[in-house]
N, C-alpha and C positions, 0 to 999 in steps of 0.2 A: 804478306799479301800483295798479289800482282794487282797492279791497276794500269789500265790503258785508257789515255785521255787524248780524243781527237779535236783538233781545232782548227779554224781556217775557214769555215764554211761560211758562204755569202750568197747574196744575190748578185749575179753578173750577166752583163749582155752578151750574145753570141758573139764568138770572136775574142772575148776576154780572156783573162788568165786569173788563176787562183792558185795559191800554194797552200797545201793541207800539211799540219802537223800532227805527229802522233808521239807521245811521250809516254815511257813506260816506268813504272816505279816498282818495287819490290823484286825486280829483276835486273840483271845485267843486259840491256837489249842487245850489245854486241854478239852475245852469245846465242841470239835467237833469229830464227826466220820470221820476216815481218810481211803480211799482206795487207793489200788494200782489197777491200771488195765493196759494192754499193748495191741499195736497193732503190729501184724507182718505184713511184706509187702504182699499186696494184701489180706489181712484178715480183720476182723471186730475186733474191740476193744473188749477185753474180761477180765472178773474180775480175778485177782490175789490174793488179800489179803485184808483184812479191819482190823482195830481196832478201837473198841469203845471207847467213852471218858471215860467209866469205864474199859477200857483196855482188854475187850472182843477181841478175834483175830478168824480169819476164813480163809481158805485157799481154793484157787481151788484145784482140786483133783491132777491136774498136777504138782503141786508144793509142794504138801504134803511131810512134812519130808526133804525137801531140801530149803525152804524158811523160813525166821521167820521176823514178823514185830514186831516192838517195837516203843515206843515212849519216848523223854525226853521233858517234859512239860517245862523244864528250858529254853530250847532253841526252844520251839515253833516247834520241828521238830520232824518227823516221818522217821523211818529206814525201809528198807527193805534188810535184809541179805540174800543172794542169794548165795548158796552153791551148789557144783556138777553141774555145768550149763550144759544145753544139747543144741545141734544146734537149737531145737525148743522154746529155751527159747529167742531167738533173737528177736528183736523189739523195738519199742518206748515205754516207761515205762512211765505212767501218773499217778500223784497224784491227789486226789480230795478230797476237805474236806466239810461236810454238818454239821449244827447244830443238826438236828434231822431227822429222814425218812420223806421223802417227800419234805423237804426243799431245798431252792436254792443250788445246787451244784457248787463248785469253781473249777476250773480244772487249773493244771499248763501247761507248755507249752511241757513237756516231756524231757526224756533223752533217747539217745541211747545206747542200749546194742547189742553186736553184739559177738555171740559165733561161733567161726571159728578156724579152726586148720591151 
């Protein structure tokens, strides 16, 4: 059974940093493309960043230069380093995994990030 678990969400002041973790079980994460998405209150879920099984990365324009996605295949874990956080970064951050484009997507339960002064 595939399980995706996010962690690391917290309350942080504007300009602060957080590192989110996404750990997969039931799959070998190194073979999967992993995405980070987020959902702010009252808004639709939106793409944040991805890392492919070949370690190619991509980011939404709103987070470029501030967020960095990486993976540690020895821990079956993907990270999202978030720096210079802004109020608009508030939301529930979700990690997802898929073996290849168009394959079944496995989602985690999300972790809450709140940016507030």
